N, CA, C and O atoms as CSV, one atom per row, in Angstrom:
chain,resi,resn,atom,element,x,y,z
A,1,MET,N,N,173.243,-10.390,106.502
A,1,MET,CA,C,173.295,-9.056,107.360
A,1,MET,C,C,171.727,-8.706,108.221
A,1,MET,O,O,170.588,-8.571,107.772
A,2,LYS,N,N,172.255,-8.638,109.590
A,2,LYS,CA,C,170.864,-8.584,110.279
A,2,LYS,C,C,170.351,-7.094,110.221
A,2,LYS,O,O,171.297,-6.348,109.968
A,3,GLN,N,N,169.342,-6.523,110.351
A,3,GLN,CA,C,169.076,-5.417,110.727
A,3,GLN,C,C,168.644,-4.670,111.868
A,3,GLN,O,O,167.887,-5.341,112.569
A,4,ILE,N,N,168.836,-3.637,112.255
A,4,ILE,CA,C,168.372,-3.046,113.532
A,4,ILE,C,C,167.259,-2.542,113.611
A,4,ILE,O,O,166.875,-1.693,112.807
A,5,LYS,N,N,166.696,-2.886,114.387
A,5,LYS,CA,C,165.062,-2.219,114.446
A,5,LYS,C,C,165.109,-1.488,115.430
A,5,LYS,O,O,165.467,-1.740,116.581
A,6,VAL,N,N,164.647,-0.330,114.856
A,6,VAL,CA,C,164.397,0.957,116.376
A,6,VAL,C,C,163.356,1.124,116.428
A,6,VAL,O,O,162.701,1.687,115.551
A,7,THR,N,N,162.814,0.562,117.744
A,7,THR,CA,C,161.449,0.723,118.534
A,7,THR,C,C,160.948,1.860,118.708
A,7,THR,O,O,161.806,2.724,118.526
A,8,PRO,N,N,159.965,2.270,118.975
A,8,PRO,CA,C,159.413,3.614,119.026
A,8,PRO,C,C,159.940,4.242,120.364
A,8,PRO,O,O,160.083,5.436,120.628
A,9,VAL,N,N,160.220,3.024,121.222
A,9,VAL,CA,C,161.012,3.781,122.498
A,9,VAL,C,C,162.380,3.988,122.457
A,9,VAL,O,O,162.888,4.868,123.153
A,10,LEU,N,N,163.059,3.261,121.700
A,10,LEU,CA,C,164.363,3.823,121.583
A,10,LEU,C,C,164.376,4.852,120.804
A,10,LEU,O,O,165.333,5.600,121.005
A,11,PHE,N,N,163.708,5.142,120.042
A,11,PHE,CA,C,163.845,6.598,119.421
A,11,PHE,C,C,163.355,7.569,120.134
A,11,PHE,O,O,164.031,8.594,120.219
A,12,ILE,N,N,162.069,7.492,120.819
A,12,ILE,CA,C,162.031,8.475,122.224
A,12,ILE,C,C,163.203,8.873,123.389
A,12,ILE,O,O,163.250,9.898,124.069
A,13,VAL,N,N,164.053,7.817,123.388
A,13,VAL,CA,C,165.130,7.771,124.339
A,13,VAL,C,C,166.144,8.692,123.598
A,13,VAL,O,O,166.580,9.781,123.970
A,14,LEU,N,N,166.376,8.096,122.621
A,14,LEU,CA,C,167.351,8.675,121.849
A,14,LEU,C,C,167.196,10.202,121.158
A,14,LEU,O,O,168.157,10.890,120.812
A,15,LEU,N,N,165.916,10.549,121.044
A,15,LEU,CA,C,165.240,11.874,120.869
A,15,LEU,C,C,165.464,13.134,121.816
A,15,LEU,O,O,165.682,14.335,121.663
A,16,ALA,N,N,165.270,12.101,123.042
A,16,ALA,CA,C,165.073,12.986,124.293
A,16,ALA,C,C,166.700,13.397,125.009
A,16,ALA,O,O,167.043,14.427,125.589
A,17,LEU,N,N,167.515,12.098,124.683
A,17,LEU,CA,C,168.817,12.753,125.173
A,17,LEU,C,C,169.407,13.512,123.846
A,17,LEU,O,O,170.559,13.861,124.106
A,18,THR,N,N,168.988,13.939,122.357
A,18,THR,CA,C,169.749,14.686,121.910
A,18,THR,C,C,168.837,16.284,122.481
A,18,THR,O,O,169.284,17.423,122.613
A,19,ALA,N,N,167.867,15.903,122.644
A,19,ALA,CA,C,167.546,17.256,123.038
A,19,ALA,C,C,167.862,17.934,124.098
A,19,ALA,O,O,167.780,19.157,124.215
A,20,TRP,N,N,168.369,16.881,125.198
A,20,TRP,CA,C,168.816,17.205,126.298
A,20,TRP,C,C,170.193,18.029,126.174
A,20,TRP,O,O,170.493,19.039,126.811
A,21,LYS,N,N,170.977,17.344,125.179
A,21,LYS,CA,C,172.106,17.723,124.935
A,21,LYS,C,C,172.286,19.081,124.289
A,21,LYS,O,O,173.317,19.724,124.487
A,22,LYS,N,N,171.120,19.620,123.375
A,22,LYS,CA,C,170.737,20.582,122.521
A,22,LYS,C,C,170.589,21.897,124.479
A,22,LYS,O,O,171.244,22.830,124.944
A,23,GLU,N,N,169.946,21.483,124.700
A,23,GLU,CA,C,169.462,22.541,125.989
A,23,GLU,C,C,170.559,22.414,127.087
A,23,GLU,O,O,170.471,23.215,128.018
A,24,LYS,N,N,171.656,21.447,127.104
A,24,LYS,CA,C,172.759,21.721,128.333
A,24,LYS,C,C,173.453,22.955,127.369
A,24,LYS,O,O,173.646,24.115,127.733
A,25,LYS,N,N,173.721,22.452,126.236
A,25,LYS,CA,C,174.845,23.982,125.451
A,25,LYS,C,C,174.260,25.283,125.263
A,25,LYS,O,O,174.861,26.298,124.913
A,26,ASP,N,N,172.468,25.110,125.648
A,26,ASP,CA,C,171.998,26.691,125.499
A,26,ASP,C,C,172.581,26.860,127.089
A,26,ASP,O,O,172.715,28.081,127.165
A,27,ASP,N,N,172.910,26.414,128.120
A,27,ASP,CA,C,172.623,26.817,129.480
A,27,ASP,C,C,174.403,27.228,129.697
A,27,ASP,O,O,174.714,27.935,130.655
A,28,GLU,N,N,175.186,26.857,128.994
A,28,GLU,CA,C,176.469,27.365,129.065
A,28,GLU,C,C,176.691,28.476,128.929
A,28,GLU,O,O,176.043,29.125,128.108
A,29,ILE,N,N,178.025,29.252,129.958
A,29,ILE,CA,C,178.006,30.588,130.015
A,29,ILE,C,C,178.819,31.076,128.806
A,29,ILE,O,O,179.827,30.490,128.411
A,30,ILE,N,N,178.374,32.057,128.311
A,30,ILE,CA,C,178.878,32.792,127.224
A,30,ILE,C,C,179.887,33.741,127.593
A,30,ILE,O,O,179.456,34.647,128.307
A,31,ILE,N,N,180.884,33.784,127.362
A,31,ILE,CA,C,181.703,34.946,127.966
A,31,ILE,C,C,181.541,35.947,126.201
A,31,ILE,O,O,181.627,35.637,125.013
A,32,GLU,N,N,181.253,37.302,127.045
A,32,GLU,CA,C,181.506,38.528,125.903
A,32,GLU,C,C,182.335,39.077,125.989
A,32,GLU,O,O,182.285,40.194,125.474
A,33,GLU,N,N,183.560,38.682,126.650
A,33,GLU,CA,C,184.705,39.823,126.611
A,33,GLU,C,C,186.041,39.007,126.234
A,33,GLU,O,O,186.394,37.873,126.559
A,34,ASN,N,N,186.461,39.673,125.688
A,34,ASN,CA,C,187.662,39.079,125.059
A,34,ASN,C,C,188.960,39.479,125.932
A,34,ASN,O,O,188.747,40.394,126.728
A,35,SER,N,N,190.250,38.959,125.918
A,35,SER,CA,C,190.995,38.772,126.983
A,35,SER,C,C,191.981,40.521,126.756
A,35,SER,O,O,193.007,40.865,127.343
A,36,ALA,N,N,191.264,41.215,125.824
A,36,ALA,CA,C,192.069,42.554,125.782
A,36,ALA,C,C,191.338,43.294,126.603
A,36,ALA,O,O,191.892,43.990,127.454
A,37,SER,N,N,189.925,43.253,126.465
A,37,SER,CA,C,188.717,43.892,127.019
A,37,SER,C,C,189.464,43.857,128.584
A,37,SER,O,O,189.959,44.792,129.214
A,38,TYR,N,N,189.320,42.148,129.009
A,38,TYR,CA,C,189.517,41.796,130.664
A,38,TYR,C,C,190.889,42.518,130.947
A,38,TYR,O,O,190.699,43.263,131.908
A,39,PHE,N,N,192.233,42.610,130.495
A,39,PHE,CA,C,193.359,43.122,130.539
A,39,PHE,C,C,193.001,44.663,131.000
A,39,PHE,O,O,193.323,45.260,132.027
A,40,GLN,N,N,192.210,45.095,129.855
A,40,GLN,CA,C,192.141,46.709,129.926
A,40,GLN,C,C,191.606,46.851,131.277
A,40,GLN,O,O,192.423,47.369,132.037
A,41,LYS,N,N,190.502,46.555,131.804
A,41,LYS,CA,C,189.965,46.777,132.855
A,41,LYS,C,C,190.858,46.604,134.052
A,41,LYS,O,O,190.724,47.255,135.088
A,42,LYS,N,N,191.704,45.759,133.864
A,42,LYS,CA,C,192.793,45.686,134.922
A,42,LYS,C,C,193.291,46.644,134.853
A,42,LYS,O,O,193.054,47.318,135.856
A,43,LEU,N,N,194.310,47.436,133.710
A,43,LEU,CA,C,195.068,48.275,133.337
A,43,LEU,C,C,194.407,49.929,133.942
A,43,LEU,O,O,195.104,50.878,134.300
A,44,ASN,N,N,192.856,49.874,133.904
A,44,ASN,CA,C,192.607,51.107,134.540
A,44,ASN,C,C,191.824,51.163,136.061
A,44,ASN,O,O,191.096,52.026,136.552
A,45,ASN,N,N,192.422,49.541,136.704
A,45,ASN,CA,C,192.311,49.531,137.735
A,45,ASN,C,C,193.523,49.930,138.464
A,45,ASN,O,O,194.525,49.217,138.431
A,46,ILE,N,N,193.469,51.401,139.341
A,46,ILE,CA,C,194.481,52.239,139.666
A,46,ILE,C,C,195.106,51.196,141.003
A,46,ILE,O,O,196.263,50.801,141.141
A,47,GLU,N,N,193.911,50.926,141.892
A,47,GLU,CA,C,194.580,50.303,143.260
A,47,GLU,C,C,195.539,49.143,142.494
A,47,GLU,O,O,196.763,49.247,142.578
A,48,LEU,N,N,194.961,48.106,141.792
A,48,LEU,CA,C,195.519,47.134,141.346
A,48,LEU,C,C,197.211,47.070,140.677
A,48,LEU,O,O,198.031,46.195,140.955
A,49,MET,N,N,197.438,48.262,139.731
A,49,MET,CA,C,198.056,48.473,139.354
A,49,MET,C,C,199.417,49.112,139.875
A,49,MET,O,O,200.540,49.023,139.377
A,50,ASP,N,N,198.796,50.108,141.578
A,50,ASP,CA,C,199.909,50.655,142.051
A,50,ASP,C,C,200.223,49.388,143.015
A,50,ASP,O,O,201.314,49.320,143.582
A,51,SER,N,N,199.502,48.658,143.137
A,51,SER,CA,C,199.753,47.447,144.194
A,51,SER,C,C,200.751,46.413,143.222
A,51,SER,O,O,201.581,45.736,143.829
A,52,LEU,N,N,200.703,46.341,142.320
A,52,LEU,CA,C,201.570,45.485,141.157
A,52,LEU,C,C,202.804,45.743,141.228
A,52,LEU,O,O,203.767,44.992,141.383
A,53,SER,N,N,202.707,47.266,141.059
A,53,SER,CA,C,203.924,47.987,140.699
A,53,SER,C,C,205.100,48.207,141.956
A,53,SER,O,O,206.327,48.220,141.860
A,54,LYS,N,N,204.112,48.391,143.310
A,54,LYS,CA,C,204.897,48.419,144.617
A,54,LYS,C,C,205.676,46.834,144.706
A,54,LYS,O,O,206.859,46.871,145.046
A,55,ARG,N,N,205.153,45.639,144.455
A,55,ARG,CA,C,205.287,44.421,144.604
A,55,ARG,C,C,206.474,44.183,143.684
A,55,ARG,O,O,207.383,43.401,143.963
A,56,VAL,N,N,206.407,44.953,142.496
A,56,VAL,CA,C,207.839,44.796,141.483
A,56,VAL,C,C,209.055,45.285,141.850
A,56,VAL,O,O,210.195,44.824,141.795
A,57,ILE,N,N,208.330,46.881,142.451
A,57,ILE,CA,C,209.707,47.753,142.931
A,57,ILE,C,C,210.440,47.439,144.002
A,57,ILE,O,O,211.624,47.111,144.081
A,58,GLU,N,N,209.367,47.614,145.066
A,58,GLU,CA,C,210.252,47.011,146.492
A,58,GLU,C,C,210.766,45.973,146.646
A,58,GLU,O,O,211.927,45.875,147.045
A,59,HIS,N,N,209.851,44.751,146.302
A,59,HIS,CA,C,209.931,43.397,146.380
A,59,HIS,C,C,210.442,42.665,145.622
A,59,HIS,O,O,210.851,41.611,146.110
A,60,GLY,N,N,210.675,42.916,143.917
A,60,GLY,CA,C,210.977,41.615,143.049
A,60,GLY,C,C,210.234,40.873,142.909
A,60,GLY,O,O,210.604,39.877,142.288
A,61,ASP,N,N,208.928,40.914,143.343
A,61,ASP,CA,C,208.031,40.044,143.140
A,61,ASP,C,C,207.904,39.191,141.633
A,61,ASP,O,O,207.224,39.753,140.774
A,62,ALA,N,N,208.252,38.451,141.437
A,62,ALA,CA,C,208.198,37.560,139.905
A,62,ALA,C,C,206.797,37.630,139.590
A,62,ALA,O,O,206.432,38.328,138.644
A,63,LYS,N,N,205.896,36.921,140.347
A,63,LYS,CA,C,204.499,36.718,139.653
A,63,LYS,C,C,204.118,38.489,139.432
A,63,LYS,O,O,203.804,38.955,138.336
A,64,ALA,N,N,204.216,39.232,140.586
A,64,ALA,CA,C,203.611,40.476,140.037
A,64,ALA,C,C,204.037,41.140,138.597
A,64,ALA,O,O,203.224,41.726,137.882
A,65,TYR,N,N,205.537,40.952,138.243
A,65,TYR,CA,C,206.175,41.372,137.195
A,65,TYR,C,C,205.666,40.772,135.971
A,65,TYR,O,O,205.837,41.159,134.815
A,66,PHE,N,N,205.105,39.910,136.340
A,66,PHE,CA,C,204.554,37.965,134.913
A,66,PHE,C,C,203.308,38.992,134.515
A,66,PHE,O,O,203.031,39.165,133.328
A,67,GLU,N,N,202.383,39.837,135.851
A,67,GLU,CA,C,200.826,40.303,135.544
A,67,GLU,C,C,201.051,41.667,135.209
A,67,GLU,O,O,200.197,42.143,134.461
A,68,ILE,N,N,202.175,42.587,135.641
A,68,ILE,CA,C,201.675,43.904,135.146
A,68,ILE,C,C,202.312,43.415,133.300
A,68,ILE,O,O,201.682,43.703,132.282
A,69,HIS,N,N,203.549,42.713,133.318
A,69,HIS,CA,C,203.929,42.682,131.838
A,69,HIS,C,C,202.780,42.394,131.027
A,69,HIS,O,O,202.612,42.946,129.939
A,70,SER,N,N,201.881,41.450,131.570
A,70,SER,CA,C,200.994,40.549,130.639
A,70,SER,C,C,199.688,41.683,130.622
A,70,SER,O,O,198.718,41.595,129.869
A,71,ILE,N,N,199.907,42.739,131.617
A,71,ILE,CA,C,198.468,43.598,131.288
A,71,ILE,C,C,198.925,44.595,130.463
A,71,ILE,O,O,197.994,44.956,129.743
A,72,TYR,N,N,199.949,45.215,130.235
A,72,TYR,CA,C,200.336,46.199,129.866
A,72,TYR,C,C,200.794,45.442,127.901
A,72,TYR,O,O,200.868,46.224,126.954
A,73,TYR,N,N,200.901,44.733,127.819
A,73,TYR,CA,C,201.280,43.912,126.407
A,73,TYR,C,C,200.053,43.638,125.909
A,73,TYR,O,O,199.924,43.893,124.711
A,74,ILE,N,N,198.726,43.011,126.704
A,74,ILE,CA,C,197.787,42.556,126.143
A,74,ILE,C,C,196.456,43.800,126.298
A,74,ILE,O,O,195.565,43.892,125.453
A,75,ALA,N,N,196.524,44.492,127.258
A,75,ALA,CA,C,195.983,45.798,127.044
A,75,ALA,C,C,195.974,46.818,126.233
A,75,ALA,O,O,195.015,47.427,125.758
A,76,GLU,N,N,197.261,46.993,126.080
A,76,GLU,CA,C,197.970,47.848,125.173
A,76,GLU,C,C,198.515,47.501,123.508
A,76,GLU,O,O,198.961,48.129,122.548
A,77,GLN,N,N,198.157,46.076,123.872
A,77,GLN,CA,C,199.327,45.890,122.807
A,77,GLN,C,C,200.186,45.956,122.201
A,77,GLN,O,O,200.304,45.845,120.981
A,78,LYS,N,N,201.219,46.229,123.308
A,78,LYS,CA,C,202.681,46.379,123.033
A,78,LYS,C,C,203.308,46.173,124.333
A,78,LYS,O,O,202.644,46.196,125.370
A,79,GLU,N,N,204.581,45.970,124.310
A,79,GLU,CA,C,205.392,45.864,125.780
A,79,GLU,C,C,205.995,46.950,126.373
A,79,GLU,O,O,206.226,47.075,127.575
A,80,THR,N,N,206.318,47.972,125.221
A,80,THR,CA,C,207.058,49.177,125.722
A,80,THR,C,C,206.457,49.695,127.018
A,80,THR,O,O,207.405,49.942,127.763
A,81,SER,N,N,205.692,49.879,127.417
A,81,SER,CA,C,204.916,50.310,128.656
A,81,SER,C,C,205.745,49.496,129.724
A,81,SER,O,O,206.346,50.083,130.624
A,82,ALA,N,N,205.759,47.920,129.574
A,82,ALA,CA,C,206.780,47.281,130.756
A,82,ALA,C,C,207.947,47.439,130.369
A,82,ALA,O,O,208.385,46.358,130.764
A,83,LEU,N,N,209.011,48.050,129.795
A,83,LEU,CA,C,209.706,48.664,130.291
A,83,LEU,C,C,210.813,48.804,131.482
A,83,LEU,O,O,211.920,48.341,131.759
A,84,TYR,N,N,209.982,49.599,131.953
A,84,TYR,CA,C,210.597,50.304,133.313
A,84,TYR,C,C,210.647,49.097,134.131
A,84,TYR,O,O,211.730,48.653,134.510
A,85,TYR,N,N,209.391,48.467,134.463
A,85,TYR,CA,C,209.538,47.324,135.204
A,85,TYR,C,C,210.301,45.841,134.967
A,85,TYR,O,O,210.518,44.974,135.813
A,86,ALA,N,N,210.608,45.841,133.647
A,86,ALA,CA,C,211.645,44.604,133.022
A,86,ALA,C,C,213.014,45.281,133.670
A,86,ALA,O,O,213.781,44.494,134.225
A,87,LEU,N,N,213.427,46.894,133.632
A,87,LEU,CA,C,214.762,46.972,133.866
A,87,LEU,C,C,215.097,47.012,134.947
A,87,LEU,O,O,216.262,46.893,135.327
A,88,ILE,N,N,213.509,47.301,136.077
A,88,ILE,CA,C,213.909,47.376,137.529
A,88,ILE,C,C,214.339,45.937,138.186
A,88,ILE,O,O,215.137,45.784,139.111
A,89,MET,N,N,213.383,44.592,137.257
A,89,MET,CA,C,213.944,43.483,137.733
A,89,MET,C,C,214.622,42.875,137.221
A,89,MET,O,O,214.657,41.774,137.771
A,90,ALA,N,N,215.485,42.950,136.110
A,90,ALA,CA,C,216.661,42.857,135.593
A,90,ALA,C,C,218.286,43.412,135.915
A,90,ALA,O,O,219.416,42.932,135.821
A,91,ASN,N,N,217.638,44.796,136.375
A,91,ASN,CA,C,219.168,45.462,137.107
A,91,ASN,C,C,219.001,45.197,138.798
A,91,ASN,O,O,219.953,45.055,139.565
A,92,LYS,N,N,217.780,45.172,139.122
A,92,LYS,CA,C,217.720,45.273,140.864
A,92,LYS,C,C,217.576,43.958,141.132
A,92,LYS,O,O,218.230,43.768,142.158
A,93,TYR,N,N,217.154,43.091,140.833
A,93,TYR,CA,C,216.540,41.978,141.169
A,93,TYR,C,C,217.475,40.540,140.465
A,93,TYR,O,O,217.551,39.394,140.909
A,94,HIS,N,N,218.098,41.136,139.240
A,94,HIS,CA,C,218.557,39.733,138.286
A,94,HIS,C,C,217.879,38.806,137.948
A,94,HIS,O,O,218.290,37.646,137.959
A,95,TYR,N,N,216.365,39.263,137.477
A,95,TYR,CA,C,215.845,38.446,137.400
A,95,TYR,C,C,215.553,37.607,135.528
A,95,TYR,O,O,215.069,38.110,134.514
A,96,ASN,N,N,215.863,36.823,135.672
A,96,ASN,CA,C,216.243,36.285,134.138
A,96,ASN,C,C,215.474,36.638,133.188
A,96,ASN,O,O,215.918,37.081,132.128
A,97,GLN,N,N,213.590,36.416,133.560
A,97,GLN,CA,C,213.392,36.730,132.314
A,97,GLN,C,C,212.875,38.024,131.819
A,97,GLN,O,O,212.255,38.116,130.759
A,98,ALA,N,N,213.181,39.192,132.730
A,98,ALA,CA,C,213.385,40.366,132.475
A,98,ALA,C,C,214.295,41.094,131.664
A,98,ALA,O,O,214.024,42.149,131.090
A,99,TYR,N,N,215.894,40.219,131.622
A,99,TYR,CA,C,216.626,40.539,130.666
A,99,TYR,C,C,216.477,40.305,129.516
A,99,TYR,O,O,217.049,40.940,128.631
A,100,TYR,N,N,215.474,39.103,129.263
A,100,TYR,CA,C,215.108,38.823,127.958
A,100,TYR,C,C,214.240,39.674,127.446
A,100,TYR,O,O,214.435,40.147,126.327
A,101,ASP,N,N,212.922,40.064,128.343
A,101,ASP,CA,C,211.931,41.125,127.973
A,101,ASP,C,C,212.536,42.378,127.872
A,101,ASP,O,O,211.773,43.176,127.327
A,102,VAL,N,N,213.794,42.943,128.240
A,102,VAL,CA,C,214.376,44.009,128.137
A,102,VAL,C,C,214.919,44.180,126.484
A,102,VAL,O,O,214.889,45.216,125.819
A,103,HIS,N,N,215.345,43.028,126.121
A,103,HIS,CA,C,216.036,42.724,124.926
A,103,HIS,C,C,214.779,42.585,124.061
A,103,HIS,O,O,215.061,43.078,122.968
A,104,ASN,N,N,213.629,42.175,124.060
A,104,ASN,CA,C,212.651,42.339,122.862
A,104,ASN,C,C,212.273,43.685,122.791
A,104,ASN,O,O,212.211,44.150,121.653
A,105,ILE,N,N,211.937,44.615,123.971
A,105,ILE,CA,C,211.328,45.316,124.186
A,105,ILE,C,C,212.340,46.717,123.391
A,105,ILE,O,O,211.917,47.753,122.879
A,106,LEU,N,N,213.467,46.335,123.518
A,106,LEU,CA,C,214.476,47.584,122.850
A,106,LEU,C,C,215.163,47.194,121.456
A,106,LEU,O,O,215.902,47.819,120.695
A,107,ASN,N,N,214.665,46.020,121.435
A,107,ASN,CA,C,215.514,45.580,119.770
A,107,ASN,C,C,214.149,45.777,118.737
A,107,ASN,O,O,213.585,44.820,118.207
A,108,SER,N,N,213.847,46.815,118.610
A,108,SER,CA,C,212.556,47.242,117.628
A,108,SER,C,C,213.661,47.253,116.145
A,108,SER,O,O,214.871,47.173,115.932
A,109,PRO,N,N,212.757,47.360,115.573
A,109,PRO,CA,C,213.436,47.749,113.862
A,109,PRO,C,C,213.823,49.412,113.953
A,109,PRO,O,O,214.838,49.989,113.562
A,110,LYS,N,N,212.574,49.960,114.644
A,110,LYS,CA,C,213.279,51.391,114.652
A,110,LYS,C,C,214.142,51.738,115.275
A,110,LYS,O,O,214.628,52.851,115.075
A,111,ALA,N,N,214.680,50.799,116.359
A,111,ALA,CA,C,215.825,51.426,117.475
A,111,ALA,C,C,217.117,51.910,116.549
A,111,ALA,O,O,217.441,51.377,115.488
A,112,ASP,N,N,217.802,53.062,117.194
A,112,ASP,CA,C,219.197,53.333,116.795
A,112,ASP,C,C,220.396,51.991,117.286
A,112,ASP,O,O,220.204,50.962,117.933
A,113,GLN,N,N,221.490,52.486,116.730
A,113,GLN,CA,C,222.592,51.124,116.699
A,113,GLN,C,C,222.949,51.172,118.028
A,113,GLN,O,O,223.353,50.094,118.463
A,114,LYS,N,N,222.918,52.375,119.050
A,114,LYS,CA,C,223.242,52.380,120.600
A,114,LYS,C,C,222.262,51.362,120.996
A,114,LYS,O,O,222.773,50.299,121.348
A,115,THR,N,N,220.901,51.423,121.029
A,115,THR,CA,C,219.690,50.644,122.008
A,115,THR,C,C,220.058,49.274,121.617
A,115,THR,O,O,220.285,48.334,122.379
A,116,ARG,N,N,220.099,49.287,119.825
A,116,ARG,CA,C,220.397,47.740,119.541
A,116,ARG,C,C,221.304,47.288,120.359
A,116,ARG,O,O,220.926,46.350,121.060
A,117,GLU,N,N,222.644,47.733,120.539
A,117,GLU,CA,C,224.044,47.306,121.061
A,117,GLU,C,C,223.325,47.089,122.516
A,117,GLU,O,O,223.337,45.939,122.953
A,118,MET,N,N,222.589,48.296,123.438
A,118,MET,CA,C,222.231,47.718,124.809
A,118,MET,C,C,220.983,46.567,124.885
A,118,MET,O,O,220.546,46.095,125.935
A,119,ALA,N,N,220.598,46.291,123.757
A,119,ALA,CA,C,219.482,44.955,123.906
A,119,ALA,C,C,219.934,43.878,124.059
A,119,ALA,O,O,219.537,42.961,124.778
A,120,ASN,N,N,221.310,43.977,122.976
A,120,ASN,CA,C,222.089,42.780,123.014
A,120,ASN,C,C,223.129,42.457,124.028
A,120,ASN,O,O,223.809,41.434,123.961
A,121,GLU,N,N,223.248,43.414,125.038
A,121,GLU,CA,C,223.961,43.169,126.579
A,121,GLU,C,C,222.991,42.565,127.316
A,121,GLU,O,O,223.407,41.633,128.003
A,122,TYR,N,N,221.559,42.859,127.405
A,122,TYR,CA,C,220.464,41.980,127.957
A,122,TYR,C,C,220.552,40.739,127.549
A,122,TYR,O,O,220.627,39.803,128.344
A,123,LEU,N,N,220.553,40.632,126.597
A,123,LEU,CA,C,220.324,39.194,126.081
A,123,LEU,C,C,221.405,38.423,126.214
A,123,LEU,O,O,221.084,37.240,126.329
A,124,LYS,N,N,222.937,38.673,126.256
A,124,LYS,CA,C,223.983,38.215,126.920
A,124,LYS,C,C,223.596,37.757,128.396
A,124,LYS,O,O,223.391,36.610,128.792
A,125,LYS,N,N,223.549,38.942,129.101
A,125,LYS,CA,C,222.601,38.420,130.622
A,125,LYS,C,C,221.770,37.342,130.643
A,125,LYS,O,O,221.849,36.363,131.384
A,126,TYR,N,N,221.003,37.560,129.829
A,126,TYR,CA,C,219.833,36.367,129.331
A,126,TYR,C,C,220.697,34.780,129.680
A,126,TYR,O,O,220.637,33.971,130.606
A,127,LYS,N,N,221.497,34.875,128.384
A,127,LYS,CA,C,222.098,33.680,128.314
A,127,LYS,C,C,223.120,33.181,129.280
A,127,LYS,O,O,223.354,32.014,129.595
A,128,LYS,N,N,223.610,34.138,129.640
A,128,LYS,CA,C,224.602,33.716,130.607
A,128,LYS,C,C,223.862,33.297,131.931
A,128,LYS,O,O,224.355,32.230,132.297
A,129,GLU,N,N,222.851,33.722,132.817
A,129,GLU,CA,C,222.038,33.152,133.751
A,129,GLU,C,C,221.141,32.083,133.492
A,129,GLU,O,O,220.405,31.607,134.355
A,130,LYS,N,N,221.200,31.654,132.165
A,130,LYS,CA,C,219.990,30.625,131.720
A,130,LYS,C,C,220.785,29.366,132.385
A,130,LYS,O,O,220.297,28.237,132.344
């Protein structure tokens, strides 16, 4: 079996590459903001929220709906705040994902029987449109 000899020059090159890799890692950008705080900033941005709201209500903009739903869901850790927009997108614009979202929001363990029935109606519409 042959032994591999590490010459001093090869050793220095390997050591330099290892040090360079460590240095490269130190230069990486560290994001100190989690997704909840990022979306909380968006939620507090009145101009942004008004713009998204207008695009959803007046134009049925699916991208704006997705963004506003995400903001409420992640920033507040709940979907219920997005119910208004989900109902508009479902009822006015027949946006299929909104049917599903309305169902998920209304189908809570705390919901009464009538609310659960309403949630199931939206689930039926979601399945029908699929």
